C-alpha positions in Angstrom: 0.0 0.0 0.0 2.9 2.4 0.7 4.2 2.1 -2.8 0.8 3.0 -4.2 0.6 6.0 -2.0 4.1 7.2 -3.0 3.7 6.4 -6.7 0.3 8.1 -7.2 0.6 10.6 -4.3 -2.6 9.4 -2.7 -3.7 9.3 0.9 -4.2 5.7 2.2 -7.7 6.6 3.4 -8.7 7.4 -0.2 -7.7 4.0 -1.6 -10.5 1.4 -1.7 -9.7 -2.4 -1.5 -11.8 -4.0 -4.2 -11.9 -7.1 -6.4 -13.8 -7.1 -9.7 -13.2 -10.9 -9.8 -14.9 -11.7 -6.5 -17.1 -8.6 -6.2 -15.4 -7.6 -2.9 -15.7 -3.9 -2.2 -17.9 -3.0 -5.2 -20.6 -1.5 -2.9 -17.9 0.9 -1.6 -17.0 2.0 -5.1 -20.6 2.9 -5.8 -21.0 4.7 -2.5 -17.7 6.7 -3.2 -18.9 7.7 -6.6 -22.3 8.9 -5.2 -20.5 10.9 -2.5 -17.9 12.6 -4.7 -20.1 13.4 -7.8 -21.9 16.7 -7.6 -25.7 16.7 -7.8 -27.3 18.1 -10.9 -28.0 21.8 -10.6 -30.5 22.4 -13.4 -34.1 23.2 -13.1 -36.5 20.4 -14.3 -39.3 22.9 -15.0 -37.4 24.9 -17.6 -37.3 24.0 -21.3 -34.7 21.5 -22.3 -31.2 23.0 -22.8 -28.0 21.0 -23.3 -24.8 20.5 -25.0 -24.4 17.9 -27.8 -20.7 16.8 -27.4 -20.5 13.7 -29.5 -22.5 11.6 -32.0 -22.0 8.4 -33.8 -24.0 6.5 -36.4 -25.2 2.9 -35.8 -26.5 0.9 -38.8 -29.4 -0.5 -36.7 -30.2 2.3 -34.3 -29.3 5.4 -36.4 -27.7 8.5 -35.0 -26.7 8.2 -31.3 -25.9 11.5 -29.5 -24.1 12.1 -26.3 -25.5 15.2 -24.5 -24.9 17.0 -21.3 -28.3 18.3 -20.0 -28.1 21.6 -18.2 -31.8 22.4 -17.9 -35.1 20.6 -18.3 -35.8 16.9 -19.0 -35.1 14.5 -21.9 -37.7 11.9 -22.7 -37.8 9.1 -25.2 -39.1 10.3 -28.5 -38.4 14.0 -28.0 -37.2 16.0 -31.0 -34.4 18.6 -30.7 -33.4 21.6 -32.6 -29.6 21.8 -32.8 -27.9 25.2 -33.2 -24.4 25.5 -34.5 -22.3 28.4 -33.3 -19.5 29.6 -35.6 -16.0 28.6 -34.5 
């Protein structure tokens, strides 16, 4: 453990002991993620607003977009208007 602390400059209390093979400590990983990720700050009652940051085309599913939602809600079947800003 000391070599991990020195190599990656971590505090030993921040290191989780886990095993993906046996499942040991996986619950701790999920709890740590929930504790350290910030809660969404947008307003659900406002109209949808977001940032489309990536898209791919799948032969069977069509266009698949990755978006970061900042306001509002996204529901299955919704249509979006995409605005392009000049670079």
